[in-house]
N, C-alpha and C positions, 0 to 999 in steps of 0.2 A: 455315399460310403455307408456300410452298413452298422448297423445299431451297437454290435461288438466293440466295432473299432472306436465310434464317438465316446461310449461309454467308459473305454480303454483309455482314451486322451483325457477324457473329465477325470477320471481317477488319478492322472500320472499332474495334471495341475493340480490340483485339491494336495495331493501327497506334497507338491515344492513346496507350496504356502507353508501346509502344515509343520512342514521340518524348519522352515524359512522363520514363520513367527513365533512356535508354540506356543501362543495361545492367541486369545479373544478378548479383549479389553471396551470395557462399554462403562459409560458413566449414569450414577443412579442420583436423584437428589432425595434426602430425606430431610424433613422435620424435624428439626431439632427445638424450638420452643413455637409453641401457638395460645396465645394468653390474649384473647380478646381480639385487638386490632392490632397487636404486636406481633409476627411473625418473622421467624427466623429457620433458614432448610441450610443444607451442605451438600454439597457434591462431591459424592462417594467414589473413583473407580474400582473397578471390579475386574477382575481374570479369572477367566474359566481358561485352566491348561489344558493344552493339548500333548500328550504323552507323544515323543517321538517315537513310540512305538505303530502309532495310529500314522502318522505319516509314512512311514515306512512301509508298511501293510498297502497302503493305499496306492503308493506307488509299484509297488512291486504287484499289486492286483491289475493297475493299469496295464505296466509291460507286458504280461501273463494274454489281458484280453485282445491284447493288438496285438502282439506274435498269434493267438489260436486266432482273429479276424481275419489278418492276411494270407492265414494256407488255407483256409477255408473257402477257396477261388471256388 
């Protein structure tokens, strides 16, 4: 396969995933108390939002790359 088509397929997949999940969530540990041998930590979830526009652009760009790559026979 041509590199243009492969990049287009990857962009289509990334666009669909971005539209489906709307963000990436991850967990961090933060120290709350640190007094000598006594330690307390808390797990906090943080989310990095992915705007739907980003997913749509990736999807549209992928479709364009696949079409252009298939016409350049």
